[in-house]
N, CA and C atoms as a LAMMPS dump frame, in Angstrom:
ITEM: TIMESTEP
0
ITEM: NUMBER OF ATOMS
546
ITEM: BOX BOUNDS ff ff ff
-5.0000000000000000e+02 5.0000000000000000e+02
-5.0000000000000000e+02 5.0000000000000000e+02
-5.0000000000000000e+02 5.0000000000000000e+02
ITEM: ATOMS id mol type element x y z
1 1 1 N 250.573 198.37 -119.973
2 1 2 C 249.316 197.997 -119.363
3 1 3 C 248.555 199.249 -118.94
4 2 1 N 249.246 200.182 -118.279
5 2 2 C 248.567 201.385 -117.801
6 2 3 C 248.095 202.267 -118.95
7 3 1 N 248.854 202.329 -120.019
8 3 2 C 248.434 203.126 -121.177
9 3 3 C 247.159 202.543 -121.784
10 4 1 N 247.116 201.231 -121.946
11 4 2 C 245.911 200.594 -122.492
12 4 3 C 244.733 200.786 -121.539
13 5 1 N 244.987 200.743 -120.257
14 5 2 C 243.923 200.939 -119.266
15 5 3 C 243.351 202.353 -119.368
16 6 1 N 244.21 203.333 -119.522
17 6 2 C 243.757 204.729 -119.58
18 6 3 C 243.093 205.086 -120.907
19 7 1 N 243.692 204.628 -122.015
20 7 2 C 243.265 205.123 -123.323
21 7 3 C 242.619 204.082 -124.226
22 8 1 N 242.673 202.814 -123.842
23 8 2 C 242.108 201.758 -124.68
24 8 3 C 243.079 201.328 -125.771
25 9 1 N 242.791 200.203 -126.348
26 9 2 C 243.646 199.652 -127.407
27 9 3 C 243.757 200.624 -128.574
28 10 1 N 242.616 201.093 -129.049
29 10 2 C 242.614 201.963 -130.228
30 10 3 C 243.175 203.349 -129.94
31 11 1 N 243.181 203.764 -128.69
32 11 2 C 243.674 205.083 -128.329
33 11 3 C 245.162 205.149 -128.062
34 12 1 N 245.841 204.007 -128.158
35 12 2 C 247.274 203.953 -127.871
36 12 3 C 248.036 203.679 -129.16
37 13 1 N 249.007 204.532 -129.425
38 13 2 C 249.871 204.34 -130.596
39 13 3 C 251.202 203.731 -130.143
40 14 1 N 251.966 203.288 -131.093
41 14 2 C 253.304 202.785 -130.776
42 14 3 C 254.133 203.909 -130.156
43 15 1 N 253.951 205.136 -130.627
44 15 2 C 254.646 206.296 -130.033
45 15 3 C 254.293 206.401 -128.554
46 16 1 N 253.007 206.231 -128.222
47 16 2 C 252.585 206.272 -126.815
48 16 3 C 253.27 205.169 -126.018
49 17 1 N 253.362 203.988 -126.598
50 17 2 C 253.993 202.863 -125.906
51 17 3 C 255.484 203.107 -125.7
52 18 1 N 256.112 203.755 -126.673
53 18 2 C 257.52 204.139 -126.499
54 18 3 C 257.651 205.059 -125.285
55 19 1 N 256.774 206.041 -125.219
56 19 2 C 256.824 207.02 -124.125
57 19 3 C 256.529 206.36 -122.777
58 20 1 N 255.552 205.49 -122.736
59 20 2 C 255.154 204.822 -121.489
60 20 3 C 256.212 203.852 -120.981
61 21 1 N 256.862 203.142 -121.91
62 21 2 C 257.806 202.095 -121.502
63 21 3 C 259.249 202.567 -121.48
64 22 1 N 259.537 203.646 -122.189
65 22 2 C 260.92 204.095 -122.302
66 22 3 C 261.714 203.284 -123.314
67 23 1 N 261.032 202.422 -124.05
68 23 2 C 261.688 201.592 -125.063
69 23 3 C 261.447 202.185 -126.443
70 24 1 N 262.324 201.899 -127.361
71 24 2 C 262.141 202.348 -128.745
72 24 3 C 261.131 201.437 -129.429
73 25 1 N 260.581 201.936 -130.525
74 25 2 C 259.638 201.106 -131.283
75 25 3 C 260.335 199.835 -131.777
76 26 1 N 261.608 199.95 -132.15
77 26 2 C 262.363 198.77 -132.582
78 26 3 C 262.448 197.719 -131.491
79 27 1 N 262.699 198.155 -130.253
80 27 2 C 262.767 197.213 -129.123
81 27 3 C 261.403 196.582 -128.866
82 28 1 N 260.364 197.388 -128.948
83 28 2 C 259.006 196.86 -128.738
84 28 3 C 258.669 195.814 -129.808
85 29 1 N 258.936 196.15 -131.07
86 29 2 C 258.646 195.203 -132.154
87 29 3 C 259.502 193.949 -132.05
88 30 1 N 260.786 194.115 -131.676
89 30 2 C 261.658 192.945 -131.528
90 30 3 C 261.188 192.038 -130.397
91 31 1 N 260.681 192.634 -129.322
92 31 2 C 260.244 191.845 -128.169
93 31 3 C 258.867 191.22 -128.363
94 32 1 N 257.965 191.938 -129.023
95 32 2 C 256.577 191.476 -129.091
96 32 3 C 256.085 191.178 -130.5
97 33 1 N 256.628 191.811 -131.488
98 33 2 C 256.179 191.587 -132.863
99 33 3 C 255.299 192.705 -133.385
100 34 1 N 254.237 193.029 -132.656
101 34 2 C 253.329 194.085 -133.098
102 34 3 C 252.48 194.585 -131.922
103 35 1 N 251.672 195.593 -132.184
104 35 2 C 250.836 196.192 -131.145
105 35 3 C 249.86 195.171 -130.56
106 36 1 N 249.304 194.309 -131.395
107 36 2 C 248.383 193.275 -130.91
108 36 3 C 249.049 192.404 -129.845
109 37 1 N 250.264 191.978 -130.108
110 37 2 C 250.98 191.12 -129.161
111 37 3 C 251.306 191.874 -127.873
112 38 1 N 251.635 193.158 -127.989
113 38 2 C 251.891 193.965 -126.793
114 38 3 C 250.611 194.047 -125.957
115 39 1 N 249.497 194.278 -126.629
116 39 2 C 248.219 194.375 -125.924
117 39 3 C 247.852 193.047 -125.26
118 40 1 N 247.993 191.957 -125.993
119 40 2 C 247.691 190.635 -125.416
120 40 3 C 248.539 190.39 -124.165
121 41 1 N 249.8 190.743 -124.248
122 41 2 C 250.699 190.568 -123.116
123 41 3 C 250.283 191.459 -121.941
124 42 1 N 249.913 192.7 -122.225
125 42 2 C 249.477 193.619 -121.174
126 42 3 C 248.204 193.125 -120.497
127 43 1 N 247.25 192.631 -121.287
128 43 2 C 245.992 192.134 -120.726
129 43 3 C 246.218 190.862 -119.91
130 44 1 N 247.066 189.986 -120.386
131 44 2 C 247.406 188.777 -119.631
132 44 3 C 248.099 189.141 -118.316
133 45 1 N 249.035 190.088 -118.378
134 45 2 C 249.715 190.551 -117.17
135 45 3 C 248.694 191.138 -116.181
136 46 1 N 247.785 191.927 -116.675
137 46 2 C 246.75 192.517 -115.826
138 46 3 C 245.948 191.418 -115.116
139 47 1 N 245.511 190.431 -115.884
140 47 2 C 244.723 189.33 -115.312
141 47 3 C 245.508 188.553 -114.263
142 48 1 N 246.771 188.276 -114.559
143 48 2 C 247.577 187.423 -113.686
144 48 3 C 248.203 188.145 -112.507
145 49 1 N 248.288 189.451 -112.562
146 49 2 C 248.883 190.183 -111.441
147 49 3 C 247.868 191.092 -110.756
148 50 1 N 247.344 192.078 -111.467
149 50 2 C 246.442 193.054 -110.851
150 50 3 C 245.137 192.389 -110.408
151 51 1 N 244.468 191.726 -111.328
152 51 2 C 243.185 191.093 -111.003
153 51 3 C 243.368 189.999 -109.951
154 52 1 N 244.35 189.129 -110.151
155 52 2 C 244.573 188.046 -109.19
156 52 3 C 244.934 188.583 -107.818
157 53 1 N 245.728 189.63 -107.773
158 53 2 C 246.098 190.245 -106.5
159 53 3 C 244.873 190.793 -105.774
160 54 1 N 243.968 191.423 -106.525
161 54 2 C 242.737 191.95 -105.913
162 54 3 C 241.895 190.804 -105.341
163 55 1 N 241.777 189.741 -106.092
164 55 2 C 241 188.593 -105.609
165 55 3 C 241.652 187.988 -104.37
166 56 1 N 242.969 187.827 -104.402
167 56 2 C 243.681 187.273 -103.25
168 56 3 C 243.542 188.185 -102.031
169 57 1 N 243.676 189.467 -102.237
170 57 2 C 243.602 190.435 -101.135
171 57 3 C 242.226 190.46 -100.496
172 58 1 N 241.193 190.509 -101.3
173 58 2 C 239.862 190.72 -100.76
174 58 3 C 239.092 189.437 -100.454
175 59 1 N 239.456 188.33 -101.063
176 59 2 C 238.65 187.127 -100.872
177 59 3 C 239.322 186.034 -100.059
178 60 1 N 240.626 186.025 -99.935
179 60 2 C 241.287 184.921 -99.244
180 60 3 C 241.381 185.074 -97.735
181 61 1 N 241.5 186.287 -97.239
182 61 2 C 241.746 186.462 -95.815
183 61 3 C 240.565 187.035 -95.047
184 62 1 N 239.389 186.976 -95.604
185 62 2 C 238.233 187.584 -94.956
186 62 3 C 237.076 186.595 -94.903
187 63 1 N 236.154 186.899 -94.05
188 63 2 C 234.876 186.214 -94.052
189 63 3 C 234.319 186.328 -95.471
190 64 1 N 233.738 185.289 -95.983
191 64 2 C 233.35 185.242 -97.393
192 64 3 C 232.487 186.41 -97.838
193 65 1 N 231.369 186.667 -97.166
194 65 2 C 230.498 187.749 -97.623
195 65 3 C 231.126 189.115 -97.357
196 66 1 N 231.852 189.254 -96.263
197 66 2 C 232.506 190.535 -95.966
198 66 3 C 233.597 190.829 -96.988
199 67 1 N 234.397 189.838 -97.334
200 67 2 C 235.451 190.034 -98.331
201 67 3 C 234.888 190.417 -99.688
202 68 1 N 233.807 189.768 -100.07
203 68 2 C 233.157 190.116 -101.326
204 68 3 C 232.703 191.57 -101.318
205 69 1 N 232.088 191.972 -100.231
206 69 2 C 231.571 193.341 -100.17
207 69 3 C 232.711 194.353 -100.222
208 70 1 N 233.806 194.079 -99.548
209 70 2 C 234.952 194.988 -99.592
210 70 3 C 235.515 195.048 -101.019
211 71 1 N 235.57 193.923 -101.713
212 71 2 C 236.004 193.915 -103.107
213 71 3 C 235.1 194.817 -103.952
214 72 1 N 233.804 194.693 -103.756
215 72 2 C 232.849 195.471 -104.547
216 72 3 C 232.929 196.97 -104.233
217 73 1 N 233.222 197.31 -102.998
218 73 2 C 233.285 198.73 -102.64
219 73 3 C 234.663 199.342 -102.918
220 74 1 N 235.685 198.525 -103.085
221 74 2 C 237.041 199.049 -103.27
222 74 3 C 237.185 199.984 -104.475
223 75 1 N 236.522 199.76 -105.602
224 75 2 C 236.679 200.712 -106.713
225 75 3 C 236.114 202.106 -106.417
226 76 1 N 235.312 202.214 -105.382
227 76 2 C 234.761 203.52 -105.015
228 76 3 C 235.817 204.404 -104.368
229 77 1 N 236.923 203.799 -103.967
230 77 2 C 237.97 204.526 -103.239
231 77 3 C 239.339 204.292 -103.853
232 78 1 N 239.487 204.608 -105.119
233 78 2 C 240.777 204.448 -105.785
234 78 3 C 241.822 205.256 -105.031
235 79 1 N 242.954 204.661 -104.671
236 79 2 C 243.95 205.366 -103.864
237 79 3 C 244.547 206.596 -104.542
238 80 1 N 244.657 206.577 -105.862
239 80 2 C 245.254 207.718 -106.557
240 80 3 C 244.222 208.744 -106.999
241 81 1 N 242.942 208.49 -106.691
242 81 2 C 241.88 209.42 -107.048
243 81 3 C 241.499 209.382 -108.52
244 82 1 N 242.173 208.548 -109.297
245 82 2 C 241.881 208.448 -110.727
246 82 3 C 240.865 207.345 -110.963
247 83 1 N 240.055 207.527 -111.946
248 83 2 C 239.053 206.522 -112.289
249 83 3 C 239.302 205.986 -113.693
250 84 1 N 240.48 205.409 -113.897
251 84 2 C 240.785 204.846 -115.2
252 84 3 C 240.065 203.521 -115.413
253 85 1 N 239.546 202.958 -114.346
254 85 2 C 238.774 201.738 -114.452
255 85 3 C 239.633 200.489 -114.533
256 86 1 N 238.964 199.417 -114.792
257 86 2 C 239.553 198.087 -114.882
258 86 3 C 239.89 197.806 -116.347
259 87 1 N 241.109 197.376 -116.625
260 87 2 C 241.501 197.083 -118.007
261 87 3 C 240.578 196.032 -118.617
262 88 1 N 240.198 195.045 -117.86
263 88 2 C 239.312 193.999 -118.355
264 88 3 C 237.958 194.585 -118.766
265 89 1 N 237.367 195.377 -117.885
266 89 2 C 236.068 195.987 -118.164
267 89 3 C 236.162 196.951 -119.336
268 90 1 N 237.18 197.81 -119.305
269 90 2 C 237.353 198.787 -120.381
270 90 3 C 237.517 198.086 -121.732
271 91 1 N 238.265 196.995 -121.74
272 91 2 C 238.505 196.253 -122.98
273 91 3 C 237.219 195.604 -123.482
274 92 1 N 236.426 195.051 -122.572
275 92 2 C 235.155 194.442 -122.971
276 92 3 C 234.242 195.481 -123.612
277 93 1 N 234.238 196.685 -123.063
278 93 2 C 233.411 197.751 -123.629
279 93 3 C 233.958 198.172 -124.994
280 94 1 N 235.268 198.316 -125.094
281 94 2 C 235.871 198.766 -126.349
282 94 3 C 235.656 197.771 -127.479
283 95 1 N 235.795 196.489 -127.193
284 95 2 C 235.729 195.491 -128.26
285 95 3 C 234.374 194.821 -128.392
286 96 1 N 233.534 194.904 -127.367
287 96 2 C 232.229 194.263 -127.447
288 96 3 C 232.359 192.768 -127.618
289 97 1 N 231.453 192.2 -128.371
290 97 2 C 231.418 190.749 -128.517
291 97 3 C 232.156 190.25 -129.753
292 98 1 N 232.721 191.166 -130.532
293 98 2 C 233.388 190.722 -131.754
294 98 3 C 234.67 189.961 -131.442
295 99 1 N 235.008 189.06 -132.33
296 99 2 C 236.289 188.374 -132.206
297 99 3 C 237.37 189.428 -132.369
298 100 1 N 238.34 189.395 -131.498
299 100 2 C 239.338 190.453 -131.529
300 100 3 C 240.623 190 -130.871
301 101 1 N 241.555 190.915 -130.86
302 101 2 C 242.827 190.723 -130.182
303 101 3 C 242.599 190.498 -128.683
304 102 1 N 241.465 190.912 -128.185
305 102 2 C 241.176 190.858 -126.753
306 102 3 C 240.444 189.597 -126.301
307 103 1 N 239.934 188.822 -127.208
308 103 2 C 239.043 187.708 -126.839
309 103 3 C 239.657 186.779 -125.787
310 104 1 N 240.87 186.324 -125.982
311 104 2 C 241.503 185.38 -125.05
312 104 3 C 241.674 186.009 -123.656
313 105 1 N 242.143 187.241 -123.613
314 105 2 C 242.333 187.926 -122.336
315 105 3 C 241.019 188.188 -121.616
316 106 1 N 239.982 188.537 -122.373
317 106 2 C 238.663 188.745 -121.761
318 106 3 C 238.14 187.44 -121.172
319 107 1 N 238.25 186.377 -121.929
320 107 2 C 237.793 185.068 -121.45
321 107 3 C 238.548 184.676 -120.181
322 108 1 N 239.861 184.869 -120.188
323 108 2 C 240.691 184.537 -119.03
324 108 3 C 240.286 185.354 -117.799
325 109 1 N 240.152 186.651 -117.96
326 109 2 C 239.821 187.522 -116.829
327 109 3 C 238.438 187.259 -116.26
328 110 1 N 237.454 187.159 -117.135
329 110 2 C 236.094 186.913 -116.647
330 110 3 C 235.98 185.533 -116.003
331 111 1 N 236.725 184.569 -116.519
332 111 2 C 236.741 183.227 -115.907
333 111 3 C 237.344 183.273 -114.507
334 112 1 N 238.419 184.041 -114.335
335 112 2 C 239.026 184.202 -113
336 112 3 C 238.012 184.781 -112.017
337 113 1 N 237.347 185.834 -112.432
338 113 2 C 236.354 186.464 -111.559
339 113 3 C 235.215 185.501 -111.241
340 114 1 N 234.677 184.873 -112.259
341 114 2 C 233.544 183.967 -112.065
342 114 3 C 233.926 182.802 -111.149
343 115 1 N 235.098 182.248 -111.343
344 115 2 C 235.566 181.145 -110.505
345 115 3 C 235.733 181.596 -109.052
346 116 1 N 236.313 182.767 -108.848
347 116 2 C 236.498 183.289 -107.487
348 116 3 C 235.147 183.553 -106.824
349 117 1 N 234.232 184.182 -107.55
350 117 2 C 232.9 184.456 -106.997
351 117 3 C 232.178 183.148 -106.679
352 118 1 N 232.298 182.166 -107.557
353 118 2 C 231.64 180.883 -107.328
354 118 3 C 232.169 180.213 -106.061
355 119 1 N 233.483 180.231 -105.876
356 119 2 C 234.062 179.648 -104.662
357 119 3 C 233.559 180.339 -103.403
358 120 1 N 233.462 181.673 -103.448
359 120 2 C 232.958 182.411 -102.286
360 120 3 C 231.491 182.083 -102.024
361 121 1 N 230.706 181.985 -103.075
362 121 2 C 229.278 181.681 -102.912
363 121 3 C 229.098 180.289 -102.311
364 122 1 N 229.898 179.327 -102.745
365 122 2 C 229.814 177.977 -102.166
366 122 3 C 230.148 178.033 -100.677
367 123 1 N 231.194 178.75 -100.322
368 123 2 C 231.581 178.899 -98.918
369 123 3 C 230.471 179.564 -98.109
370 124 1 N 229.908 180.607 -98.646
371 124 2 C 228.816 181.326 -97.977
372 124 3 C 227.612 180.408 -97.815
373 125 1 N 227.295 179.676 -98.857
374 125 2 C 226.157 178.748 -98.822
375 125 3 C 226.376 177.649 -97.783
376 126 1 N 227.609 177.13 -97.712
377 126 2 C 227.923 176.082 -96.733
378 126 3 C 227.78 176.58 -95.298
379 127 1 N 227.975 177.887 -95.088
380 127 2 C 227.826 178.457 -93.756
381 127 3 C 226.412 179.004 -93.527
382 128 1 N 225.521 178.703 -94.458
383 128 2 C 224.109 179.1 -94.356
384 128 3 C 223.921 180.608 -94.281
385 129 1 N 224.774 181.358 -94.992
386 129 2 C 224.658 182.814 -95.028
387 129 3 C 223.967 183.31 -96.288
388 130 1 N 223.659 182.417 -97.209
389 130 2 C 222.992 182.819 -98.443
390 130 3 C 221.51 183.007 -98.138
391 131 1 N 221.003 184.209 -98.37
392 131 2 C 219.626 184.54 -97.994
393 131 3 C 218.616 183.694 -98.752
394 132 1 N 218.867 183.43 -100.01
395 132 2 C 217.95 182.626 -100.819
396 132 3 C 218.681 181.385 -101.306
397 133 1 N 218.688 180.326 -100.487
398 133 2 C 219.467 179.13 -100.842
399 133 3 C 218.936 178.39 -102.072
400 134 1 N 217.748 178.758 -102.553
401 134 2 C 217.225 178.093 -103.745
402 134 3 C 217.953 178.557 -105.012
403 135 1 N 218.637 179.694 -104.935
404 135 2 C 219.448 180.135 -106.065
405 135 3 C 220.673 179.238 -106.158
406 136 1 N 221.013 178.826 -107.343
407 136 2 C 222.204 178.013 -107.53
408 136 3 C 223.465 178.834 -107.362
409 137 1 N 224.531 178.184 -106.904
410 137 2 C 225.782 178.905 -106.668
411 137 3 C 226.346 179.498 -107.963
412 138 1 N 226.176 178.802 -109.077
413 138 2 C 226.657 179.335 -110.355
414 138 3 C 225.836 180.551 -110.776
415 139 1 N 224.541 180.517 -110.507
416 139 2 C 223.672 181.642 -110.843
417 139 3 C 224.041 182.874 -110.013
418 140 1 N 224.275 182.677 -108.734
419 140 2 C 224.662 183.799 -107.865
420 140 3 C 226.026 184.343 -108.284
421 141 1 N 226.963 183.461 -108.617
422 141 2 C 228.293 183.903 -109.052
423 141 3 C 228.197 184.736 -110.328
424 142 1 N 227.368 184.309 -111.279
425 142 2 C 227.193 185.077 -112.511
426 142 3 C 226.509 186.419 -112.217
427 143 1 N 225.566 186.405 -111.295
428 143 2 C 224.914 187.658 -110.89
429 143 3 C 225.951 188.612 -110.29
430 144 1 N 226.837 188.09 -109.456
431 144 2 C 227.889 188.917 -108.86
432 144 3 C 228.841 189.463 -109.922
433 145 1 N 229.218 188.633 -110.899
434 145 2 C 230.093 189.086 -111.976
435 145 3 C 229.433 190.218 -112.76
436 146 1 N 228.177 190.05 -113.073
437 146 2 C 227.433 191.072 -113.812
438 146 3 C 227.348 192.364 -113.008
439 147 1 N 227.033 192.245 -111.744
440 147 2 C 226.92 193.404 -110.857
441 147 3 C 228.267 194.113 -110.722
442 148 1 N 229.33 193.351 -110.524
443 148 2 C 230.665 193.912 -110.358
444 148 3 C 231.101 194.675 -111.61
445 149 1 N 230.91 194.069 -112.768
446 149 2 C 231.299 194.734 -114.007
447 149 3 C 230.476 196.002 -114.233
448 150 1 N 229.197 195.954 -113.922
449 150 2 C 228.361 197.148 -114.034
450 150 3 C 228.835 198.261 -113.113
451 151 1 N 229.2 197.906 -111.891
452 151 2 C 229.725 198.904 -110.954
453 151 3 C 231 199.544 -111.492
454 152 1 N 231.882 198.729 -112.059
455 152 2 C 233.136 199.26 -112.6
456 152 3 C 232.879 200.249 -113.733
457 153 1 N 231.885 199.966 -114.562
458 153 2 C 231.531 200.889 -115.64
459 153 3 C 231.021 202.201 -115.059
460 154 1 N 230.147 202.107 -114.053
461 154 2 C 229.591 203.319 -113.457
462 154 3 C 230.65 204.139 -112.727
463 155 1 N 231.578 203.471 -112.041
464 155 2 C 232.673 204.187 -111.378
465 155 3 C 233.504 204.927 -112.423
466 156 1 N 233.841 204.233 -113.512
467 156 2 C 234.659 204.855 -114.577
468 156 3 C 233.952 206.064 -115.171
469 157 1 N 232.634 206.011 -115.252
470 157 2 C 231.893 207.111 -115.877
471 157 3 C 231.631 208.266 -114.918
472 158 1 N 232.078 208.116 -113.659
473 158 2 C 231.937 209.211 -112.699
474 158 3 C 230.628 209.224 -111.942
475 159 1 N 229.941 208.09 -111.914
476 159 2 C 228.668 208.008 -111.195
477 159 3 C 228.873 208.316 -109.719
478 160 1 N 227.881 208.831 -109.062
479 160 2 C 227.983 209.22 -107.653
480 160 3 C 228.314 208.017 -106.777
481 161 1 N 229.428 208.124 -106.078
482 161 2 C 229.916 207.014 -105.253
483 161 3 C 228.987 206.709 -104.084
484 162 1 N 228.367 207.722 -103.522
485 162 2 C 227.436 207.502 -102.419
486 162 3 C 226.235 206.663 -102.877
487 163 1 N 225.762 206.936 -104.07
488 163 2 C 224.651 206.164 -104.634
489 163 3 C 225.079 204.725 -104.887
490 164 1 N 226.268 204.562 -105.452
491 164 2 C 226.767 203.211 -105.711
492 164 3 C 226.951 202.43 -104.413
493 165 1 N 227.45 203.086 -103.37
494 165 2 C 227.613 202.422 -102.069
495 165 3 C 226.26 201.938 -101.557
496 166 1 N 225.245 202.75 -101.703
497 166 2 C 223.898 202.374 -101.268
498 166 3 C 223.383 201.16 -102.046
499 167 1 N 223.652 201.13 -103.343
500 167 2 C 223.225 200 -104.181
501 167 3 C 223.96 198.73 -103.768
502 168 1 N 225.248 198.842 -103.496
503 168 2 C 226.028 197.682 -103.04
504 168 3 C 225.457 197.169 -101.718
505 169 1 N 225.201 198.069 -100.78
506 169 2 C 224.642 197.668 -99.484
507 169 3 C 223.325 196.925 -99.662
508 170 1 N 222.456 197.465 -100.496
509 170 2 C 221.145 196.852 -100.735
510 170 3 C 221.282 195.472 -101.362
511 171 1 N 222.131 195.354 -102.365
512 171 2 C 222.296 194.071 -103.05
513 171 3 C 222.892 193.012 -102.127
514 172 1 N 223.873 193.402 -101.316
515 172 2 C 224.472 192.43 -100.404
516 172 3 C 223.484 192.007 -99.321
517 173 1 N 222.636 192.918 -98.87
518 173 2 C 221.594 192.54 -97.907
519 173 3 C 220.612 191.58 -98.576
520 174 1 N 220.273 191.857 -99.83
521 174 2 C 219.368 190.987 -100.568
522 174 3 C 219.942 189.579 -100.738
523 175 1 N 221.234 189.499 -101.046
524 175 2 C 221.859 188.188 -101.278
525 175 3 C 222.216 187.45 -99.998
526 176 1 N 222.727 188.199 -99.002
527 176 2 C 223.308 187.548 -97.835
528 176 3 C 222.609 187.888 -96.536
529 177 1 N 221.517 188.604 -96.597
530 177 2 C 220.775 188.932 -95.386
531 177 3 C 221.451 190.014 -94.579
532 178 1 N 221.181 190.008 -93.305
533 178 2 C 221.689 191.041 -92.421
534 178 3 C 222.99 190.631 -91.746
535 179 1 N 223.719 189.69 -92.367
536 179 2 C 225.015 189.304 -91.815
537 179 3 C 225.94 190.495 -91.814
538 180 1 N 226.999 190.432 -91.067
539 180 2 C 227.992 191.514 -91.053
540 180 3 C 228.798 191.407 -92.333
541 181 1 N 228.429 192.186 -93.344
542 181 2 C 229.062 192.139 -94.648
543 181 3 C 230.083 193.223 -94.857
544 182 1 N 230.726 193.68 -93.848
545 182 2 C 231.781 194.657 -94.041
546 182 3 C 231.448 195.904 -93.337
């Protein structure tokens, strides 16, 4: 998973996977069949563990708008100082819209994010914290997904974190008003 996150599907060879996992190519092929299956498994694991853990951490135990904002700002402060980015985002950029080995994993990951954002927006709307209640909850959730993915791309490319923080602050004020958003 980490090798694909750092180098992308096309940038990882079976030799690299041997080195990363400590397994022989024979063991990898016996367990998965081929590189495509290894990648599918890595992307599914990422969605079900890394992505889900981030959503659980930032959205389940916090005030809805504050938790969202902390989720959005968290990529600005990677604990290891590395900006390898999000496997889901990196994969979407690498494969684009073409049918590929990544299609199922991309659909799964983006659906998880969209569903989580939609649930938070409904909660925020029910508490009358949505600045523009005429926007539909699905529309706001899709806007958040688009914004989040764009931020991840900019973080990966080394964009100035102070500028990104300012953009996040502005967007959250626009969506949720002057509530305490983190």
